C-alpha positions as CSV (number, residue, x, y, z in Angstrom):
1,X,217.3,161.1,184.1
2,X,215.6,160.3,180.7
3,X,213.6,157.4,180.6
4,X,214.4,155.7,177.3
5,X,211.8,153.0,175.7
6,X,212.8,150.4,173.7
7,X,210.7,149.4,170.8
8,X,208.6,146.7,172.5
9,X,207.1,149.2,175.1
10,X,206.0,151.3,172.5
11,X,204.6,148.8,170.7
12,X,202.7,147.2,173.7
13,X,201.5,150.7,174.4
14,X,200.1,151.1,171.0
15,X,198.4,147.9,171.0
16,X,196.8,148.4,174.3
17,X,195.6,151.6,173.3
18,X,194.0,150.3,170.2
19,X,192.3,147.5,171.6
20,X,190.6,149.8,174.4
21,X,189.4,151.9,171.7
22,X,188.1,149.1,169.4
23,X,186.3,147.5,172.8
24,X,184.8,150.9,173.3
25,X,183.7,151.0,170.0
26,X,182.1,147.8,169.6
27,X,180.4,148.8,172.8
28,X,178.9,152.0,171.6
29,X,177.9,150.2,168.1
30,X,176.4,146.7,168.9
31,X,174.9,147.7,172.6
32,X,171.2,147.8,172.6
33,X,168.5,148.0,174.8
34,X,164.9,147.3,174.9
35,X,162.2,148.2,177.6
36,X,158.6,147.1,178.4
37,X,156.6,147.0,181.2
38,X,154.3,145.3,183.6
39,X,151.7,145.9,186.2
40,X,151.3,145.4,190.3
41,X,148.0,144.4,191.1
42,X,146.0,143.5,194.1
43,X,142.2,143.6,194.3
44,X,141.2,144.1,198.0
45,X,137.9,142.7,199.0
46,X,135.9,143.3,202.1
47,X,136.9,141.0,204.7
48,X,136.5,140.9,208.4
49,X,138.2,139.3,211.2
50,X,137.7,138.6,215.0
51,X,141.2,139.9,216.4
52,X,140.4,138.8,219.9
53,X,137.5,138.2,222.4
54,X,138.0,139.0,226.1
55,X,136.4,136.6,228.6
56,X,133.6,138.3,230.4
57,X,134.8,137.8,233.9
58,X,132.2,138.6,236.5
59,X,134.7,137.6,239.6
60,X,133.4,136.3,243.3
61,X,130.5,136.9,244.6
62,X,128.5,135.8,247.8
63,X,124.6,136.2,248.0
64,X,123.9,137.4,244.7
65,X,121.3,140.4,246.3
66,X,122.6,143.4,243.8
67,X,124.3,143.5,240.5
68,X,127.7,142.3,239.8
69,X,128.5,144.2,236.7
70,X,131.6,143.6,234.3
71,X,133.0,144.4,231.3
72,X,134.7,142.6,228.3
73,X,136.7,143.9,224.8
74,X,136.0,142.5,221.6
75,X,138.4,143.6,218.9
76,X,137.2,143.6,215.0
77,X,139.2,144.2,212.1
78,X,137.8,144.9,208.9
79,X,138.9,146.3,205.5
80,X,138.3,150.3,205.1
81,X,134.6,151.0,204.7
82,X,133.6,148.1,205.1
83,X,130.2,147.8,207.4
84,X,129.5,145.1,209.5
85,X,127.4,144.2,212.8
86,X,128.6,142.3,215.7
87,X,126.1,139.9,217.3
88,X,126.6,137.8,220.4
89,X,124.4,134.6,220.8
90,X,122.4,133.0,223.7
91,X,125.1,130.9,224.7
92,X,124.8,127.4,225.6
93,X,123.0,127.4,229.1
94,X,120.2,125.6,229.2
95,X,116.9,128.0,228.8
96,X,119.1,131.1,227.4
97,X,118.2,133.4,225.4
98,X,120.0,136.6,223.9
99,X,118.1,139.2,226.4
100,X,118.5,137.0,229.6
101,X,121.9,133.8,229.1
102,X,122.8,131.6,232.1
103,X,126.1,130.5,233.3
104,X,125.8,126.5,234.5
105,X,127.2,124.5,237.1
106,X,125.7,121.1,236.6
107,X,122.0,121.4,236.7
108,X,122.1,125.1,238.6
109,X,122.3,128.2,236.7
110,X,123.4,132.0,237.1
111,X,121.4,134.9,234.8
112,X,123.3,137.5,233.2
113,X,122.8,140.2,230.5
114,X,125.2,141.9,228.1
115,X,124.5,145.1,226.6
116,X,126.5,147.2,224.0
117,X,126.2,150.6,226.2
118,X,127.8,151.7,229.4
119,X,124.3,152.3,231.1
120,X,123.4,148.7,230.6
121,X,120.4,149.5,228.7
122,X,120.7,148.1,224.9
123,X,121.0,144.5,224.9
124,X,123.6,143.0,222.5
125,X,122.1,140.3,220.9
126,X,122.2,138.6,217.6
127,X,119.8,139.8,215.5
128,X,121.4,141.8,212.5
129,X,120.5,145.3,212.8
130,X,118.2,144.8,215.3
131,X,120.5,144.0,218.7
132,X,123.7,143.7,216.9
133,X,126.5,146.5,217.2
134,X,127.1,148.0,213.7
135,X,130.8,149.7,212.5
136,X,132.4,150.4,209.8
137,X,135.9,149.2,209.1
138,X,139.0,151.3,208.9
139,X,141.6,148.8,208.1
140,X,143.2,148.4,211.8
141,X,141.6,146.8,214.6
142,X,138.3,148.5,216.1
143,X,137.7,147.5,220.2
144,X,134.1,147.0,221.1
145,X,133.3,146.9,225.0
146,X,130.5,144.0,226.1
147,X,129.0,145.3,229.6
148,X,128.0,142.6,231.5
149,X,126.0,142.4,234.3
150,X,124.5,139.5,236.8
151,X,121.4,140.9,238.3
152,X,119.9,140.4,241.9
153,X,118.4,137.0,241.9
154,X,118.1,133.6,244.3
155,X,121.9,132.4,244.9
156,X,122.5,129.2,243.5
157,X,125.0,126.8,245.4
158,X,128.9,127.9,245.4
159,X,130.5,126.7,242.5
160,X,132.2,128.2,239.3
161,X,129.4,129.0,236.7
162,X,130.6,129.3,233.2
163,X,128.9,130.0,229.8
164,X,130.1,129.9,226.1
165,X,129.0,132.5,224.1
166,X,129.6,132.6,219.8
167,X,130.5,136.0,218.8
168,X,129.4,136.6,215.0
169,X,130.3,139.0,212.2
170,X,128.5,139.8,209.5
171,X,129.6,141.8,206.8
């Protein structure tokens, strides 16, 4: 079967082809681009934060005739290579020092101690470079253990004894 093209079909195809060539030529001749660059930047400064500070819970005890030990964890996050010192103050107990802190229930107190080592020898205080815990940040949270002890002492009245200690990170 022979296909017959009439005069209009031939002309429409030619016009379309000619238009497409013209558009393509115009795009290649008239298209232009320009480029430039920009800088992405951030300045990281020395910084630290206290991620978490767990409670030092000595649990329940009767007569305080022997040491009662407990631990708590403290998590600090500092930028990589930032040196820091963690200090623990004396707390709010009446007459407390960083060497002997006091939990209170009314006017009565229970003495307790906080150390930076598992042997409970090195007091954890608040004097930078003297009795604080030092470290260097690595960009992630670093956990430190607080080793607490209620030493043998005269047992006060029954009740819940508490203290509030402030953690200070110096960097």
